[in-house]
N, C-alpha and C positions, 0 to 999 in steps of 0.2 A: 504494500500500500504506500502510495506516495505521500509526501508531506502535505500537498495541496488538499488531497481527499481526507487525510487524517485530521486536519484542523477544521473543526466545524464552523468557526468564525469566518475563515477564508471562503469555505464553500457557501456559506450563507450570503456573503457579500457578492459572490459571483452570481448566485441565483436572483438576489434582490439588490440590484445596483443602487448606490446612494442617490437620492433625489437631488437634482441640480438646483442650486440656489439662484436667486435673481442676479446676484453679483457674478456668478460663474457664467450665466447666460449672456450678460452684458459684456463681460470680458471676452467671451468667445466671439461675439459679433462686434467687437470694438471698432473695427475699420469701417463697418457700415454706419455706425453711429457717428464716427468722425466725418464721413462723407455727408451725412445728414445734418451735421451741426450748422453750417452756414445758412441753409434754408430755415432751420429751426430758429436760429437767432433772428433772422429777418422777420419771420412771422411774429415772434414774441415782441420785438422792438417796435415794429411798424403796424401790427394788426391787433395784438392783444393788450398791450400796455395802453394804447390810445383809447381803448374801450372805457377806461376810467373816466374819460371826458363825457360819456353819455349821461352821467349824473347831472350835467348842466341842464339837460332837457327838463328836469324837475325842480330847477332852482331859478332864482333871479340872480344869475351869475354876475359877480363883480370881480374884475381882474385884481383889484386891490386886496380883496379878502380871500380870493381863491375858492376852490371847490368846497373845501372843508368849512369855510367861514361864510359862504353865501346862504341866503335865506331860501328855505324849501317852500315851494308853491304848488307842489303836486302836478296835476294835469292842466294847469292854467294855460300853458303855451300850446298844448295840443288842442284844447277847446277853442282858443283864439285862432289857431290855424284852420281848423275844420269849419269854423263859423265865418271865415273870411270869404268875401264874395269872389275872390280870385282863385279859390281852391279848385273849383270845377275847371276853370280855364287851364290852370297849371297841370292838373291831372290829365285833361284831354290832350293838351299839347305834348306832354311827356309820353303818354301812352301811344299816341299816333306816330310819333317819331320812332319810339323804341319798337313798337309792333311792326312798323314799316321796314325798319332796319332788319328785324328778325326774319320777316317773311321774304324779303328780297335778297338779303345778304347771306342768310344761312345756307341755302341750297347751292350758291355759286361756287364756294370752295370745293364742295363735293363733285359738282359737274366738272370743274377744272381738273381735279385730281383724277377723275375717270378718263378725261381726255388725255392728260399727260401720261397716264399709265398705258395708253394705247400706242404711244410714240415709241418706235424701236430705234430711231437714230439718236444715239446718246448725246452727240454734240448739239444737235438741234434741241433736244429735250432740255438739256442743262441751260442752254441759252434762253429758252422761253421761261424756264423756272426762275432764272436770275432776273429777267425783266419783270416778272410778276412779283418777285419779292421786294424789289427796289422801293416802291412807294411806301412800304411799311416803315422804312428807316427815315422817312421824311417827317419832320415835326409838324404838328397841327398848324403852326403859323405858316409854314411853307405851303402846306396843302391849301389853306385858305387864300394865300397870296396867289397861287396858281389859279384858283377859282375866280378871284377878282380879275386877274389878267385875261382869262378866257372869256368871261361873261360881262366885262365892262361895256357900258353902253357906248362909250366914245371910241375906245381902242381895242375892245375885245374881239378875238378872232371869230367867235361864234356870231357876233353881230355883223362882222364883215361878210361872213358867208351868207347870212340871212339877207343882207343888203345886195349882195352879188346876185342872188336869185330874184331880186326885184321886190322884196318885201321891206316893210319898215322895221327899223331897229327896235329891239325889245329891252326894256329896263328890267332885266332878270333879277339883278341883285336887290332891287327895291320892291319887287313884286312879292306880296305875301303868299300868293298861290304857288310860286316857284320855290319858296324857301325849303319846304320839306323834301321835294325831289332833289334839290341841290344838296341838301345835307346828307340824304341817304346815298346818293350816287357817289359823292366824294368819299364817303366811308367805305363803300364797296370797292372803289378803285384802290384805296389805301390798304385795305386789310384782306381782300379776297385771296391774293397770291400767298400771303403768309399763312392763311388758314388752311391751305392745301397740304401743309407739311404733315400734320397729324393723320390726314386721310391717306396720303402717299405711304406713310409708314404702316398703316393698317393694310393697305393693298399689297404691300410687300410680303405680308404674312399669309396671303391666300394661297392655298395649295394649287400648284400648277397642274397636277394630275386631274383635278376636277375640270379644268378648261380642256385638257386633252380628251378626256372622256366625253365631254359635251360636244366637242368638235367631231369626234367619231360618230356620235349619234345624230349629227347633222344640225346641231343648234347654230343659229346665226350669232353674230357678234353682239347684237342687241339682246338676244335671249340669254347669252352667257352673262352679260352685264346684269340683267334683271334677276336671273335665277341663281347666280353664283356670287357675283361681285358684291352687289348690294346687301344680300343676306349675310355675307361674311363680315362686312364692316358695319353692320347694323348696331352692334354694341357700342362702337365708338361714336356713331352718329347720335344715339340716344343719350349717352353720357354728355356729349358736347351740347346737345339741345337742352338738357336739364340744367347744366351750368349756365347756359345763356339766359334761360328763363329767370335765373336769380338776379340778373342785371337788367331786367326789363324796364326798370325805372331809372337806370343809369344813362344819362345823356351827357356827353362831355361838356363841361362848363367852358373850356377854352374855345372850342369850336363854336359853341352857341354865342359867346361874347364877340367872336371875330366875325361871324356871318350875320349877326342880327343888327338891325338899325331901326330908326324911328318908324319906318314904313312897314316893317314885318314883325315888329316886336310882339304883336298880339298872338301870333302863331309860333314865335320863337322862344318865348319865355317858358322855361321848364323848371323843375324842382331844383336842379343843380345851380342854375343861374340865380334862382330866387334865394337859395341859401347863401350864395355868394353876396348878393346885394343886401340882404337883410342881416345876415350873420357877420360878414366881414366888413363890408363898406359902411353899413349903418351901426355896427357895433352891438347888434342884438344877438349875442352869442347863444343864450339859452333858447331863443326862438329858432335860430338856425339849427341847433342841436336837436330840437324836437322834430323839425322837418326831416333831418337826416335819419333820425331813429325810426320815423314812420316809413321812410323808404326802405330801410334795412329790414323792418318787420314784414313789409309786403314781399320783398325779395325772398326772405326765409320761408314764408308761407307758400310762395310759388314753387320754390325748389322742392319742398317736402311734398306738395301736392303732385307735382310733375313726376317726382321719383316714385310715389305710390302708384300713380296711374300707369307709368311705364312698366313697373313691375307686374301689375295686374294684366296688362294687355300684351306686352312683348316679352316678359320675363327678363328684361334687361333693366338694371338700375345701378345707382352708385353704391348702395349698400343693401 
């Protein structure tokens, strides 16, 4: 009989290994935690710590006394905001711009990714991808400057083309009816190419043998796309859609301030610009915090609802 089998303690440890502690698990995965550290620090510093400022929504905040010394007023600012005559206009403008951006801009990266995936010439494919990505790296100021240059009534290239065809020039930048299409179209041009990255990555994971089998069975390219490609990337599409719904009331304040003017302000004023004007410019910090908290609450409800609906209908969800 060997020493290993003769010693009952050693035999018991072999049959019932010692339970791993949390410290041992963390040490074993230490390099993964180190890689995760920069992102974790970013979210703690810029996302979670600023949530302390949400308390201002329930106070009459004074910079001299700070959050801990300001007077508590409960739901005063929320009641004032909801009873404001401009609440409906703000909600309508924000929802129309956000919903329009979602409806028209969400499918375009998917379509572009499908088209790019069909290109077999690598040099041409990479050139097109680069040209599509470039607008994403332009700042909002540059994008709006390009819009002003193109649609200016005096020197804009669009009005020159309209005049060349024998029609009168259009004051597009001052036209309230043209504001939303202008806002949505510039957003599509700026972000559509960048949005294809995640879908191209998903398309790279589709099993090639499925396409080969479908080709043998006589399926056309459109049928292969409809019955193989789209179902394969459906989980990515649903997760992206759910996350986008959380930002349904998020409309960029920079772009709104740059494209809006006295003639189109009735359709351009949104929650973000309203918070900027009331909270920052006018110094009503608590009121601005209340509006921001309302937006966040609506976004959270939409994400949870969309996640539940997606899980019930398609079995795809974030959690």
